[in-house]
N, C-alpha and C positions, 0 to 999 in steps of 0.2 A: 259463674261469670262467663266462661267459655260458651255455655249453652245460650246465654242471653245475647252475646256478641254474634254468634252464628244466626240466631233468630233475627237480629237486626239486619245482618247481611242478606239473609233470605228475603226479608221484607223489602230492602232496597232493590234487590234483584227483581223482585216481583213488580215493584213500581216501575223500574226501567223497562221491563218486558211489556207491561201494559201500555206504557207510554209509546213504545215502538209499534205496538199493534194498533195504536190509535191513528197512525199515519196510513192512509189508504194505499193499497198496492194495486198495480195495473198490469194486465197481460197485454203486451204490445206485439207479440209474435204474430207471424202471418197465419191466416186462416183461409180455407178454400172450400167451396161447395160446388157440386156439379151444376152446370147451367149458368154460372155467373160469368160475366165478361168484364175484363179490366182493360181500360185504355190507358196507355202510357205514352207520354210525350217527353222526349229527352232532347236537350240541346247542349252543345258544347261550342263555345265561341272563344277565339283568341284574337285580340286586336293589338296593333302597334308593336308587333313582335320584331326582334332584330334577328337577321339571318346572315350567315357568313359561310363562304366556301374557301378552302385553303388547299392549294396544290403546290407543294414545294414552298418557294418564297412568294408565290402569288396569292393574294387575298382579295376576294370580292365580298363586299358587304351590301346589305340591302334590308328591306322590310318585308314583313309577312303578316297576313291575316287570314283567318279561316273560320268556317262554321260547319257544324254537322247537326242536322235535325232529323230525328226518327220518330215516327208515329206507328205504334203497333197496338193491336187488340188481341188479348189473350183469352180464349174461351176454354174454361175448365170443363173437360168431358168426364173424367173419372177421378175419384179421390179415394185414398186409403189412409186410415189413421190421421185424418185431417190434412193430409198433404196430397197435392195433385200427382197423378201418375199418368195422365193422358191429357194433352193440351192441343188446341188448334191455335197457332200463332199466325195472325194475318199482318203482314207489313203493309200498312196503308201508304206510307211514303218514307223515303230515306234518301237524303241528299247531302253530299259532302262537297263543300266548295272551298277553294283557297285562291289567294292572290299573292304573288311574290313579285317584288320589284328589286332587281339586282343587276348591277353593271349597266344601268340605263335601259334595261329591258323589263317588260311586264309580262308575266305569265299567269294566266287564269286557267283554273281547272274546275271541272264539275264531274262528279261521279255519282251515279244513281245505283243503289243496291240492286243486284240481280234478283232479289226477292221482292222488290217493290211491286205492289199490286197482286201478290200471290200469297197463298196460305201454306203453312207447313204443319203436318201432324206429328207431334212429338210424343213418344212413348217411353216410359221409364221401365228399365229392366235391371233389377238389382240396384246398383249405385250409379248407373250411367243412363243417359238418354240417347235415343236414336230418332231420326226424323225422315220423313218422306214428303215430297211435294204433292199437294192436292191438285188433281185435275191435269195430269200429263206427266211425261217424262222430263226430268230436269236436264238443263244444259250442263256442261262441265263447270261453268261459273256458278250455277245454282247449286250443284252438288257440293262444291266447296263451301258455299255460304250456308247450306243446310247443316253440314258437319260442324261448322263453326258455331251455328246457332245452338245445336244440341249440346256442344261442349261448354256453352256459356252457362248451362244450368248445373253449376257446381253445387256440391253439398255445403251446407252452412249458411248462416244468416247473420246480419249485423245486429239483430235484436236478440236478446237472451231468451232462452226457453224457460224462463221463470218470471214470476211477477216482480216488478220493480217499483220503487217509490221516488217521489220528487227528491232530488239531491243525489240519487245513485249515479255512478259512473261505471263504465266497462270498456274494455279494449277489444279490438277486432283485428285479426290477422288471418294468415293462411287462406284457405279456399273461400271463406266468408268475405274477406277483403277483396280477393280477386273477382269474385262474383259481383260484388258491388261496383267494381271498377270496369266491368264489361266482360267478365267471363273469359272466353278464349283470347280476347285481345290483351288480357292482363295475365296470361298463363304463366309468364316468367316473373311476375311482380312479387315483391316482398315489401314488408313495411308494417305500419300500424295506424289504425284509426281509433281515436279515443272519443267516446260519446258520453255526454252528460245530460241527465234528465233535469232540465231547468225548472219548468213549471207547467201547469195546465193553463191553456188560453183558449179563447174563442177565435176561430179562424174560418172565414167563409160560412158562418152559421153552424159550425161544428165544434164540439169540445175536442181539443187536440193536445197531445203531449208535445211540448216544444223541446226538441233535442238539439243541443249544440254539438259540433264535432270539430275535431282537428285531424288532419290527414297528412301523412308523409309516406310516400311509396316510390319505389324505384324498380325498374325492370327492363328487360330486353324488349325491343320493338322492331317490327319490320314495316316500314311505311309503304313500300311496294317491293317489286321483285329485285330492284337494284339498290335500294336504300335500307340500311339496317343500323341499329345503334342502341343506345341506352336512353330511356325516358325517365324523368323524375317529375312527379306531381306532388305539390304540397299546397295546403290551403286550410281554410276554416269555413264553417258554414252552419246551416241549421236545417232541421227537418220538422215539418208539422205532421205528426202522426195521429190520424183520426182514431179515437177510442172506439167509436161505433163501427166504422168500416174496417179498422185494422189495416189501413193503407197510408202510405206517404202521400198525402194529398198535395203537398208542395215541399220541394227541397231545393236548396241552392248552396253551391260551394264557390268561393272566390279564392284565387290563389295564383300559382305560377306553373308554367310548363317549361321544362328544360330538356332539350334533346341534343345529345352528342352522338355522332355517327359517321358513317362513311358511305360513299356511293362510287360506282364505277362508270366512268364516261370515256368512251373510245379506248377502253382497255386501261385507263389511268385511274388510280385511286385518288379520290378527293375527300378531304375531311370537311364535315359540315357541322354547324351548330345552330340551334334555334332557341331563343329565350323570349317568352311572351307571357303577359298576364292572361289568366284563364278563368272563365266562368262556366259552370255546369249547372243546369237546372233540370228538374224533373217534376211532372205533375201526373197524378194517377186518379182515375175515376172508375167507379164500379157500377155496372148496369146489371140488373137481375132479370 
């Protein structure tokens, strides 16, 4: 009787195993080939944010809005074990704009990246990347931006290095999360992003994996030389991951941005806070 029960259990296990194998599995991980060029357009926008400054018993309140758009082309020059080891990164444009209205005054700022219109050659040595400006000696501002760019290529990816099936979920943290949030800009961030493989869909004429995500991350930030604090980003969104190109052809996150910090004005410490809805988008295309 024991033998027969064991045989039945083995048969059930076999049926379950075969049933699982019938669900297709997909490799969504990044891939790279020498000579390919990927264009990436990233935007971050916050509107109708509330802004406040506190110094002692004095409080000023106002509104804030801003946007950042960056367009880069990444030319893969050398690859080892399927991963790039030498890249040319051209910043086609990068503009950071903000408008603040506080105490009856309106302040508008625009900042163009020091690397806008220039290319940087990135080379991987061991686990780290280094960069140099193509076509001339860099200015101090460009040197700092190149260092930041190289440090943004952290190890780790938000996509697993195994095949996944519709219905699978996984969590992302550590360097992989910091890389997704912007590399050096998120160096002090911690938190978690949960990704779920929803289904296969047709998007812009391609078969894509539709991935939903939930994000919750907190970290230190330095908005400029005089302003520092803690930033919290939370939200949910989706990624359309092309099966053929192995690229995020479209991604969008909607959520909230919260910053608590302090600045120094005329030698005085001023507490500041910013709360705003946040939208982040990214599109990627590959040229061969």
